[in-house]
C-alpha positions in Angstrom: 70.4 25.8 148.3 67.0 26.8 146.7 65.3 23.9 147.9 66.1 24.3 151.6 64.5 27.7 152.1 61.5 26.0 154.1 63.4 23.8 155.8 65.8 26.3 156.8 63.4 28.6 158.2 61.7 26.1 159.9 64.7 25.7 161.9 65.4 29.1 162.6 62.0 29.9 163.7 62.7 26.7 166.0 65.4 28.8 167.7 63.9 32.1 167.4 60.9 31.0 169.8 57.6 32.9 170.0 56.8 36.2 171.3 59.1 37.6 173.9 59.3 41.3 175.6 62.7 40.8 177.6 63.7 44.1 179.2 67.6 43.3 178.7 67.1 42.0 174.8 68.3 45.6 172.5 65.5 44.1 169.7 62.9 44.8 172.4 59.5 43.0 171.7 60.0 40.3 169.5 57.9 37.3 167.8 59.0 34.3 165.7 62.3 36.3 165.8 61.0 39.3 163.8 61.6 42.8 166.3 58.7 45.1 166.1 61.2 47.8 164.7 61.8 45.0 161.9 58.4 44.2 161.4 57.1 47.8 161.2 59.5 48.4 158.3 58.4 45.5 156.3 54.8 46.3 156.6 55.7 50.3 156.1 53.5 51.1 159.4 53.7 51.2 162.8 52.3 48.0 164.8 50.3 47.0 167.8 51.5 44.4 170.7 48.5 42.3 169.4 49.7 42.2 165.7 53.1 41.3 166.9 51.4 38.3 169.0 49.3 37.3 166.0 52.5 37.0 163.4 52.4 33.4 161.9 55.3 31.6 160.4 53.4 31.9 156.8 53.4 35.5 157.4 56.7 36.3 158.5 58.0 33.7 156.0 58.4 36.0 152.8 60.3 38.9 155.4 62.9 36.3 156.4 63.2 35.1 152.8 63.8 38.8 151.2 65.5 40.2 154.2 67.8 37.7 155.3 67.8 34.6 153.0 68.3 36.7 149.9 71.0 38.7 151.3 73.0 36.1 152.3 72.6 34.0 148.8 70.8 31.1 150.5 69.5 29.8 147.3 73.5 29.4 145.7 74.9 28.5 149.3 75.9 24.5 149.6 73.2 22.7 151.4 74.0 23.2 155.3 76.5 26.5 154.6 72.9 27.8 153.6 71.2 27.1 156.6 74.4 28.1 158.7 74.9 31.7 157.5 70.9 32.4 157.1 70.7 31.6 161.0 73.7 34.2 162.1 71.6 36.6 159.7 68.5 36.5 161.8 70.4 36.4 164.8 73.2 38.7 164.0 72.2 40.8 160.4 73.2 39.7 157.0 75.8 41.9 157.0 78.0 40.5 159.7 76.8 36.8 158.8 78.5 37.4 154.9 81.8 38.8 156.7 82.2 35.7 158.6 81.6 33.5 156.0 84.2 35.4 153.9 86.9 35.3 156.4 86.6 31.3 157.2 87.0 30.8 153.2 90.1 33.5 152.8 88.3 36.0 150.8 88.4 39.7 150.6 85.6 40.5 153.9 83.4 43.1 152.4 79.9 41.7 154.1 78.8 41.1 150.0 78.3 37.5 148.8 79.2 37.4 145.3 80.8 34.9 143.1 84.4 34.8 144.5 82.7 34.3 148.0 80.4 31.6 146.6 83.3 29.9 144.4 85.9 30.0 147.7 82.9 28.6 149.6 82.4 25.6 147.0 86.2 25.0 146.9 86.5 24.1 151.0 85.5 21.0 153.0 82.1 22.0 154.3 82.6 20.0 157.8 85.4 22.7 158.5 83.5 25.7 157.3 80.5 25.0 159.8 83.2 24.4 162.6 85.2 27.6 161.7 82.0 29.8 161.4 80.6 28.5 164.7 83.7 29.6 166.2 83.8 32.5 164.7 79.7 33.6 166.0 80.7 32.4 169.2 83.5 34.7 169.3 81.3 37.5 168.8 78.7 36.5 170.9 81.1 36.5 173.8 82.3 40.1 173.6 78.3 41.3 173.5 77.5 43.4 176.5 74.4 41.0 176.8 76.3 37.8 177.0 75.1 36.9 180.9 71.5 37.1 180.3 71.5 35.6 176.6 74.9 33.3 176.4 73.6 29.9 177.6 70.9 29.8 174.8 73.0 31.7 172.1 76.1 28.4 173.0 73.1 26.0 172.6 71.6 27.8 169.0 75.1 28.2 167.6 75.8 24.0 168.6 72.9 22.6 167.2 72.9 24.8 164.1 76.2 23.2 163.8 74.4 20.1 164.0 71.4 20.4 161.4 74.1 21.8 159.4 76.3 18.9 159.2 72.8 17.0 158.6 72.4 19.0 155.5 75.8 18.6 154.2 
């Protein structure tokens, strides 16, 4: 729902953490969940490691809104489902997040949340949808080559987001 972006972003940023440049992370240098590549794309120019460490929630919020929240139509999703899909979009991409949602609610899976998807989401039990979505997301992550390195954190994140989403409902 429209009024949930700020709170949803706050929760996502907790899960994303601060600055990281883990050698096994395919995203590379990251701060507040924003990879260097994504920040350079957003700003339209190369950025230094110092500029990456200087990112703040206020600086990254407009990017998160446009590239992730708006892409999954967070303002139009029911409370709780908005957080669930937004967090997945940040972690695995908006197209994949949308496809998981569509698969859960039984509509054509095209990665573009439109009126049919929104209507189907509104027609299903939110608690069941949150559980189904979490299972799909975890199943995808289990198959990644980086599961051994990041799997424990991803599992904890999905469990926490499910709990947070239920609280929004």
